[in-house]
BANUKE-935213 format. One record per residue (C-alpha): residue in one letter; y, x, z. Coordinates in steps of 0.5 Angstrom, whole numbers, plus 500, padded with zeros to 3 digits. Layout:
# residues N
[A; [Y; X; Z]] ...
***
This chain:
# residues 335
[M; [830; 226; 643]] [S; [836; 226; 647]] [G; [839; 232; 651]] [H; [840; 228; 657]] [S; [837; 231; 663]] [L; [837; 229; 671]] [R; [842; 235; 672]] [S; [847; 231; 669]] [A; [845; 224; 671]] [V; [845; 226; 679]] [S; [852; 229; 678]] [R; [858; 225; 681]] [N; [865; 226; 679]] [D; [867; 230; 685]] [G; [862; 235; 683]] [S; [857; 233; 688]] [H; [850; 231; 687]] [D; [845; 226; 689]] [T; [840; 228; 694]] [V; [835; 223; 692]] [A; [833; 222; 684]] [V; [828; 217; 681]] [V; [825; 219; 674]] [V; [820; 215; 671]] [R; [815; 217; 665]] [V; [813; 212; 660]] [R; [806; 215; 657]] [P; [803; 213; 651]] [L; [797; 208; 650]] [L; [791; 212; 651]] [A; [785; 212; 646]] [H; [781; 206; 649]] [E; [787; 202; 650]] [I; [789; 202; 642]] [K; [782; 201; 641]] [R; [782; 194; 645]] [R; [789; 193; 641]] [S; [793; 193; 647]] [R; [801; 193; 646]] [E; [806; 197; 648]] [V; [811; 193; 653]] [A; [816; 199; 655]] [S; [822; 201; 651]] [V; [827; 207; 653]] [S; [834; 207; 652]] [P; [837; 212; 647]] [D; [841; 216; 653]] [C; [834; 216; 657]] [S; [837; 212; 663]] [S; [834; 206; 663]] [V; [827; 202; 661]] [S; [826; 195; 658]] [L; [820; 192; 660]] [N; [817; 186; 655]] [I; [813; 182; 660]] [A; [812; 176; 656]] [T; [805; 174; 655]] [H; [805; 172; 648]] [K; [806; 177; 642]] [E; [811; 173; 639]] [S; [815; 171; 645]] [R; [820; 176; 649]] [D; [822; 176; 656]] [V; [825; 183; 657]] [K; [827; 186; 664]] [S; [831; 192; 664]] [F; [832; 198; 670]] [K; [836; 204; 671]] [F; [834; 210; 673]] [N; [836; 217; 674]] [Y; [832; 219; 668]] [V; [827; 216; 664]] [A; [822; 220; 660]] [P; [820; 217; 653]] [P; [812; 217; 651]] [P; [813; 223; 646]] [E; [816; 228; 651]] [S; [812; 234; 652]] [Q; [810; 237; 659]] [Q; [815; 242; 658]] [E; [821; 238; 656]] [F; [819; 233; 662]] [F; [819; 239; 666]] [E; [826; 241; 664]] [H; [829; 234; 664]] [C; [826; 231; 670]] [G; [830; 236; 675]] [V; [825; 240; 678]] [T; [828; 247; 676]] [E; [834; 244; 680]] [L; [830; 243; 686]] [L; [827; 250; 685]] [D; [833; 254; 685]] [S; [836; 250; 691]] [A; [829; 252; 695]] [L; [831; 260; 693]] [D; [838; 258; 697]] [G; [834; 256; 703]] [Y; [834; 249; 702]] [A; [828; 244; 702]] [G; [826; 240; 696]] [T; [820; 235; 695]] [V; [817; 232; 688]] [F; [812; 227; 689]] [A; [809; 223; 684]] [Y; [806; 215; 685]] [G; [804; 210; 680]] [Q; [799; 205; 678]] [T; [792; 209; 677]] [G; [791; 211; 670]] [S; [799; 212; 669]] [G; [799; 219; 669]] [K; [801; 222; 676]] [T; [796; 227; 676]] [Y; [797; 229; 669]] [S; [805; 230; 670]] [I; [805; 234; 677]] [S; [798; 238; 675]] [G; [796; 237; 668]] [S; [790; 235; 665]] [E; [783; 236; 669]] [A; [781; 242; 664]] [T; [788; 246; 665]] [A; [789; 244; 672]] [A; [783; 247; 674]] [E; [780; 252; 669]] [G; [787; 253; 666]] [A; [790; 255; 672]] [S; [785; 260; 674]] [G; [786; 263; 667]] [M; [793; 264; 668]] [A; [791; 267; 675]] [D; [787; 272; 672]] [G; [792; 274; 667]] [R; [788; 271; 661]] [R; [793; 266; 658]] [A; [800; 263; 659]] [L; [802; 256; 660]] [Q; [799; 251; 656]] [D; [802; 245; 653]] [S; [798; 240; 658]] [D; [800; 244; 664]] [G; [804; 240; 669]] [I; [810; 241; 674]] [I; [806; 245; 679]] [P; [804; 251; 674]] [R; [810; 251; 671]] [A; [814; 251; 677]] [V; [810; 257; 680]] [E; [812; 261; 673]] [Y; [819; 259; 674]] [L; [820; 260; 681]] [F; [817; 267; 681]] [D; [821; 269; 675]] [A; [827; 267; 678]] [M; [825; 271; 685]] [E; [824; 277; 680]] [S; [831; 276; 677]] [R; [835; 275; 683]] [E; [831; 281; 687]] [A; [833; 286; 681]] [A; [840; 283; 680]] [S; [841; 284; 687]] [K; [838; 292; 687]] [E; [842; 293; 681]] [S; [849; 291; 684]] [D; [853; 295; 688]] [N; [857; 290; 692]] [A; [852; 284; 692]] [D; [847; 283; 698]] [E; [840; 285; 697]] [L; [835; 280; 697]] [S; [827; 279; 698]] [Y; [823; 274; 698]] [V; [816; 272; 701]] [V; [812; 266; 699]] [H; [806; 262; 703]] [T; [802; 256; 700]] [S; [798; 251; 703]] [F; [794; 245; 700]] [F; [791; 239; 703]] [E; [789; 232; 702]] [I; [789; 226; 706]] [Y; [783; 221; 705]] [N; [782; 215; 709]] [E; [787; 217; 714]] [L; [784; 224; 715]] [V; [787; 231; 713]] [F; [783; 236; 710]] [D; [784; 243; 708]] [L; [783; 244; 701]] [L; [784; 252; 701]] [A; [779; 252; 707]] [K; [773; 257; 706]] [D; [767; 255; 704]] [G; [763; 251; 710]] [A; [770; 249; 713]] [S; [772; 243; 709]] [P; [768; 237; 706]] [S; [770; 238; 699]] [R; [766; 238; 693]] [R; [762; 244; 695]] [N; [759; 241; 700]] [S; [753; 237; 696]] [S; [751; 232; 702]] [V; [758; 230; 704]] [S; [760; 229; 696]] [S; [753; 225; 695]] [N; [756; 221; 701]] [H; [763; 220; 698]] [E; [760; 218; 691]] [R; [755; 213; 695]] [A; [761; 210; 699]] [F; [765; 209; 692]] [R; [759; 205; 690]] [V; [757; 201; 695]] [G; [765; 200; 698]] [Q; [764; 203; 705]] [E; [771; 205; 706]] [N; [770; 207; 713]] [L; [765; 212; 711]] [L; [769; 218; 713]] [A; [770; 216; 720]] [T; [763; 219; 721]] [E; [762; 225; 726]] [L; [761; 229; 720]] [A; [768; 228; 717]] [Q; [772; 228; 723]] [K; [769; 235; 725]] [F; [772; 238; 718]] [S; [779; 234; 719]] [L; [785; 237; 722]] [P; [790; 234; 727]] [V; [797; 232; 725]] [R; [802; 234; 731]] [Y; [809; 234; 732]] [D; [812; 240; 735]] [E; [820; 241; 736]] [D; [819; 248; 735]] [K; [816; 247; 729]] [K; [821; 243; 727]] [G; [817; 236; 726]] [F; [810; 234; 724]] [H; [805; 239; 722]] [V; [798; 240; 720]] [Q; [795; 244; 726]] [G; [790; 249; 723]] [L; [792; 249; 716]] [T; [791; 255; 712]] [S; [797; 258; 709]] [K; [796; 264; 704]] [L; [801; 269; 703]] [C; [802; 270; 696]] [K; [805; 276; 693]] [G; [805; 274; 686]] [K; [804; 268; 681]] [A; [797; 269; 680]] [Q; [795; 268; 687]] [V; [799; 261; 688]] [L; [795; 259; 681]] [R; [789; 261; 684]] [A; [790; 257; 690]] [F; [792; 251; 686]] [A; [786; 251; 682]] [R; [782; 252; 688]] [G; [785; 246; 691]] [F; [785; 242; 685]] [I; [778; 243; 684]] [N; [776; 241; 691]] [R; [780; 234; 691]] [R; [776; 228; 691]] [R; [775; 224; 685]] [G; [772; 218; 683]] [S; [771; 213; 676]] [H; [773; 206; 675]] [K; [775; 201; 669]] [L; [782; 204; 669]] [N; [781; 211; 669]] [E; [774; 216; 669]] [D; [777; 221; 673]] [S; [781; 218; 678]] [S; [784; 222; 684]] [R; [782; 218; 691]] [S; [786; 222; 696]] [H; [794; 224; 697]] [A; [794; 231; 695]] [I; [800; 235; 698]] [M; [801; 243; 696]] [T; [807; 247; 699]] [L; [811; 253; 698]] [D; [814; 256; 704]] [I; [819; 261; 702]] [D; [822; 266; 707]] [I; [829; 269; 704]] [V; [832; 276; 707]] [T; [839; 277; 705]] [T; [841; 285; 707]] [A; [848; 286; 707]] [K; [850; 293; 704]] [V; [854; 298; 707]] [G; [856; 303; 702]] [S; [849; 306; 701]] [M; [846; 304; 707]] [S; [843; 297; 708]] [S; [844; 293; 715]] [Q; [845; 286; 718]] [S; [839; 282; 715]] [L; [840; 274; 715]] [H; [834; 270; 714]] [K; [833; 263; 711]] [H; [827; 259; 709]] [G; [826; 255; 703]] [K; [821; 250; 702]] [I; [818; 246; 696]] [V; [813; 241; 697]] [F; [809; 237; 691]] [V; [806; 231; 693]] [D; [801; 227; 688]] [L; [800; 220; 692]] [V; [795; 215; 691]] [S; [798; 208; 690]] [A; [798; 202; 686]] [I; [805; 200; 684]] [L; [807; 198; 677]] [A; [810; 205; 674]] [A; [809; 212; 674]] [T; [815; 215; 678]] [V; [817; 222; 680]] [V; [822; 222; 686]] [L; [826; 228; 687]] [S; [829; 230; 694]] [S; [833; 236; 697]] [W; [836; 237; 704]] [H; [838; 243; 708]] [A; [832; 246; 711]] 
***
């Protein structure tokens, strides 16, 4: 495995960094693909900077197209290695400095978007609940979100402790809120809403309607009066610095356990369906946000005064799409 990482890939000669980076992850063949004798068509360069696709229709022929990206993760790369190499940690560090960053995964269904950003069905739901209750640490199949939560809170704890121990450094404190919603059929639903306040998988009548819609192809089912009753409006407000979801639940999280519980609950409530390419396919766009309020208090002798307030944000987006390669795009800008 090459030691190449996004952190070095996006660096420029003048020491600055690109604000948007594109990372491609190539997954291995799945069991059913091997069974039907599918062949691998993608190969990753040794320095993990490009991927080559052999798009020839016959095994014996070659028609190779190569594409360069900020980083290309080869199939053997583990979840932890991908987390370390894809550049997410750089965005998390920036969020703690008062910047906003976004990580969003998109690709053809079955290409590994949800696995990369959340983990497997078992680890993202039951596993995240286990982490939240203190029953276990990270597992091999955990995705970017649970690993980012672990990294973020460890970094906050370390920064706060260092600022308190130093006589010269300003004292730091952090407050984290999280929200989680999905966009399905152009309607927004709160995945953290209390029971009865959202048409999730907990609501049997709505869930049965969703399954019926998937079977008969009624794409406009959620345009019913019931669905619109539970959906939330998207508003634009200059005071809130742009677009926001009105009425969206925002939970105060005093530790990583509370964030992971919110993540587990939202993941379970997402809409899913099965089809030929994926037995457990996400059917909605899902957006989880961590808002970080940062208070820097200047020290004057043994006293503290002159507080500076900043706001950082990290957004995780799992998109439903139909493009040809699973891709993770990372971007950052000043909040």
